[in-house]
C-alpha positions as CSV (number, residue, x, y, z in Angstrom):
1,M,14.4,15.7,9.0
2,T,14.1,19.6,8.8
3,G,11.0,21.6,9.7
4,A,10.0,22.2,6.3
5,Q,10.7,18.5,5.2
6,F,8.3,17.3,8.4
7,A,5.5,19.8,7.1
8,A,5.8,18.5,3.5
9,V,5.7,14.9,4.9
10,T,2.6,15.7,6.8
11,V,0.8,17.2,3.9
12,V,1.8,14.3,1.7
13,M,0.6,11.6,4.5
14,A,-2.7,13.6,5.1
15,I,-3.5,13.4,1.4
16,G,-2.6,9.9,1.1
17,S,-4.3,8.7,4.1
18,A,-7.5,10.5,3.2
19,L,-7.3,8.8,-0.2
20,Q,-6.9,5.3,1.2
21,G,-9.4,5.9,4.1
22,S,-12.0,6.6,1.6
23,I,-11.4,4.0,-1.2
24,G,-9.3,1.3,0.9
25,F,-5.8,1.6,-0.4
26,G,-3.7,4.3,-2.1
27,L,-1.4,5.7,0.7
28,A,1.7,4.1,-0.6
29,L,1.1,4.5,-4.2
30,F,0.6,8.3,-3.7
31,A,3.1,8.6,-0.7
32,A,6.1,6.7,-1.8
33,P,7.5,8.7,-4.8
34,L,6.8,12.1,-3.1
35,L,8.6,10.9,0.1
36,A,11.4,9.6,-1.8
37,L,12.0,13.0,-3.1
38,I,12.0,14.8,0.2
39,D,13.9,12.2,2.1
40,G,15.0,8.8,0.6
41,R,15.1,7.2,4.1
42,L,11.2,7.3,4.3
43,A,10.5,4.2,2.3
44,P,10.0,1.5,2.6
45,G,10.6,0.8,6.4
46,P,9.0,4.1,8.1
47,L,6.2,4.3,5.2
48,L,5.2,0.8,6.3
49,I,4.9,2.0,10.0
50,G,2.6,4.9,8.7
51,N,0.5,2.3,6.7
52,L,0.3,0.3,9.6
53,A,-1.0,2.9,11.8
54,L,-3.6,3.9,9.1
55,T,-4.9,0.5,8.4
56,A,-5.4,-0.5,12.0
57,L,-7.5,2.3,12.4
58,M,-9.6,1.5,9.1
59,A,-9.7,-2.2,10.2
60,R,-11.2,-1.0,13.5
61,R,-13.6,1.4,11.9
62,E,-15.1,-1.3,9.3
63,W,-14.3,-4.7,11.1
64,R,-18.0,-6.1,10.4
65,A,-17.1,-5.9,6.7
66,V,-14.0,-7.9,6.8
67,R,-14.2,-11.3,4.9
68,V,-12.4,-12.9,7.7
69,P,-11.8,-16.4,5.7
70,D,-9.9,-14.6,2.9
71,L,-7.3,-13.5,5.1
72,G,-5.7,-16.9,5.7
73,W,-5.2,-17.3,2.0
74,S,-3.9,-13.7,1.1
75,L,-1.4,-13.7,4.2
76,G,-0.3,-17.1,3.3
77,G,0.8,-15.8,-0.3
78,R,2.1,-12.5,1.3
79,L,4.7,-14.7,3.4
80,I,6.0,-16.2,0.2
81,G,6.3,-13.0,-1.2
82,I,8.0,-11.7,1.7
83,A,10.6,-14.3,1.2
84,V,10.9,-13.6,-2.4
85,A,11.5,-10.0,-1.7
86,V,14.1,-10.4,0.8
87,A,15.9,-12.5,-2.0
88,I,15.6,-9.9,-4.6
89,M,16.8,-7.1,-2.3
90,R,20.2,-8.7,-1.8
91,G,21.1,-8.1,-5.6
92,L,18.9,-5.5,-6.9
93,S,19.2,-1.8,-6.8
94,Q,16.3,0.4,-5.5
95,Q,15.9,1.9,-9.2
96,G,15.8,-1.5,-10.5
97,M,13.1,-2.4,-7.9
98,D,11.0,0.6,-8.8
99,L,11.0,0.0,-12.6
100,F,10.3,-3.7,-12.1
101,F,7.4,-3.4,-9.8
102,G,6.3,-0.2,-11.4
103,G,6.1,-2.2,-14.6
104,L,4.3,-4.9,-13.1
105,V,1.6,-2.7,-11.5
106,L,0.8,-1.1,-14.8
107,T,0.5,-4.4,-16.3
108,G,-2.1,-5.2,-13.7
109,V,-3.8,-2.0,-14.4
110,A,-4.2,-2.7,-18.0
111,I,-5.4,-6.1,-17.6
112,T,-8.0,-4.6,-15.3
113,A,-9.1,-1.7,-17.4
114,L,-9.9,-4.3,-20.1
115,G,-12.9,-5.4,-17.9
116,L,-11.6,-8.7,-16.8
117,R,-12.6,-10.1,-13.5
118,F,-10.8,-12.2,-11.0
119,P,-12.9,-14.5,-8.7
120,L,-12.5,-14.3,-4.8
121,S,-11.1,-17.7,-4.6
122,P,-8.1,-19.2,-2.8
123,P,-5.8,-19.4,-5.8
124,T,-6.4,-15.7,-6.7
125,L,-6.2,-14.6,-3.3
126,V,-2.7,-16.5,-2.8
127,G,-1.3,-15.0,-5.9
128,A,-2.4,-11.3,-5.0
129,G,-1.0,-11.9,-1.6
130,L,2.3,-13.1,-3.1
131,A,2.6,-10.2,-5.3
132,S,1.6,-8.0,-2.9
133,G,4.0,-9.3,-0.6
134,I,6.9,-8.8,-2.8
135,M,6.1,-5.3,-3.7
136,G,5.0,-4.1,-0.2
137,T,8.2,-5.6,1.4
138,A,10.7,-4.1,-1.3
139,T,9.0,-0.7,-2.1
140,A,6.0,-0.2,0.6
141,I,3.6,-0.4,-2.4
142,G,1.7,-3.3,-1.8
143,G,-1.8,-2.4,-2.6
144,P,-2.6,-3.0,-6.3
145,P,-2.6,-6.6,-6.6
146,M,-5.1,-6.9,-3.7
147,A,-7.1,-4.0,-5.0
148,I,-7.4,-5.4,-8.3
149,V,-8.8,-8.8,-6.8
150,Y,-11.3,-6.8,-4.6
151,Q,-12.3,-4.0,-7.2
152,H,-15.8,-5.3,-7.6
153,A,-16.4,-5.6,-4.0
154,G,-18.7,-3.0,-2.1
155,G,-16.8,-0.1,-0.7
156,P,-17.1,-1.5,3.2
157,T,-15.9,-4.8,2.3
158,F,-13.2,-3.4,0.3
159,R,-11.8,-1.0,2.8
160,G,-12.3,-3.5,5.6
161,T,-10.8,-6.6,4.2
162,L,-7.8,-4.8,2.7
163,S,-7.1,-2.8,5.9
164,A,-7.2,-6.0,8.1
165,Y,-4.8,-7.7,5.5
166,F,-2.5,-4.5,5.3
167,T,-2.4,-4.4,9.3
168,I,-0.9,-7.9,9.5
169,G,1.2,-7.6,6.5
170,A,2.9,-4.7,7.3
171,V,4.1,-6.3,10.4
172,L,5.1,-9.5,8.4
173,S,7.0,-6.9,5.8
174,A,8.8,-4.9,8.5
175,A,10.3,-8.1,10.1
176,G,11.3,-9.4,6.6
177,L,13.2,-6.1,6.2
178,A,14.9,-6.6,9.5
179,L,16.2,-9.7,8.4
180,V,18.3,-7.9,5.8
181,N,19.1,-4.9,7.9
182,R,16.7,-2.6,6.2
183,F,14.5,-1.9,9.1
184,G,15.7,-0.6,12.6
185,L,15.1,1.9,15.3
186,R,15.8,4.9,12.9
187,D,13.2,3.4,10.6
188,L,10.6,3.1,13.4
189,A,11.4,6.9,14.7
190,L,10.8,8.2,10.9
191,G,7.7,6.0,10.7
192,L,6.4,7.8,13.9
193,A,7.2,11.0,12.3
194,L,4.5,10.3,9.6
195,C,1.6,9.6,11.9
196,P,0.6,12.9,12.4
197,G,-0.3,13.2,8.8
198,V,-1.8,9.8,9.1
199,A,-4.3,11.0,11.7
200,L,-5.2,14.1,9.7
201,G,-6.0,12.2,6.7
202,F,-8.0,9.4,8.5
203,M,-10.2,12.1,10.2
204,A,-10.7,13.6,6.6
205,S,-11.8,10.3,5.2
206,H,-14.8,10.1,7.1
207,R,-16.3,12.9,5.0
208,L,-15.2,11.2,1.5
209,I,-16.5,7.6,2.1
210,G,-20.0,8.5,1.0
211,H,-18.9,10.3,-1.9
212,V,-16.7,7.5,-3.4
213,D,-18.9,4.7,-2.7
214,A,-21.5,6.4,-4.6
215,K,-19.2,6.3,-7.8
216,G,-17.8,2.9,-7.1
217,V,-14.3,1.9,-6.1
218,R,-13.3,0.4,-9.4
219,P,-12.4,3.8,-11.2
220,A,-10.5,5.2,-8.2
221,V,-8.4,2.1,-8.0
222,L,-7.4,2.2,-11.8
223,A,-6.7,6.1,-11.6
224,V,-4.7,5.8,-8.4
225,S,-2.7,2.9,-9.4
226,G,-1.9,4.2,-13.0
227,I,-1.2,7.6,-12.0
228,S,1.0,6.9,-9.0
229,T,3.0,4.2,-10.7
230,A,3.7,6.2,-13.7
231,V,5.1,8.8,-11.3
232,L,7.3,6.1,-9.5
233,I,8.7,5.1,-13.0
234,V,9.2,8.6,-14.3
235,R,11.1,10.1,-11.4
236,H,14.1,8.2,-12.2
237,Y,14.3,10.1,-15.6
238,I,13.8,13.8,-14.3
């Protein structure tokens, strides 16, 4: 990675981390398509490491608001999703993966925009965890399914619970990628190179939390999901 690339990556990660640090998710949605344009090696493995660093910091900051019982159901679903993703990655190109999951996310955003609610129950948590496991392992974009389920939760609960889930989930997904030789020491090194931007964005997020909470997390969730996923799809045609 050149000096110019490192600078660009740091800016991208700082903005994405500030976004996720304030609303609870959005780093991968924002960063994945941009990192792919800078250096195709930066996702999904290295981005998982950057996301892990950020969510660990966030989970520690807002641990008191974490809905701990929910984690068992959502992480159980994620384990199934990881297994599905590993199987899919054996026979689908990265472009095909981006288009498929991009369409899935946009469908979820459209359903959510209609005002439908998904209750926080074991079935919905398992389903969201499964979808998040597939998407997060294959593309490092695992936030939208979980974000849609928690969209009506308060800011601290939203950020805290999702951060705890993503921290453990990133470790599980990296292990799944390693099984298909998609994660190794090079990915770890590149992931560590993303961490300076993560640190900058996390510190900046402290000033943004109150502003975002005042408006509510739902509009931010829908806007970030829709715009970033559209970029993920369109980048194959420009």
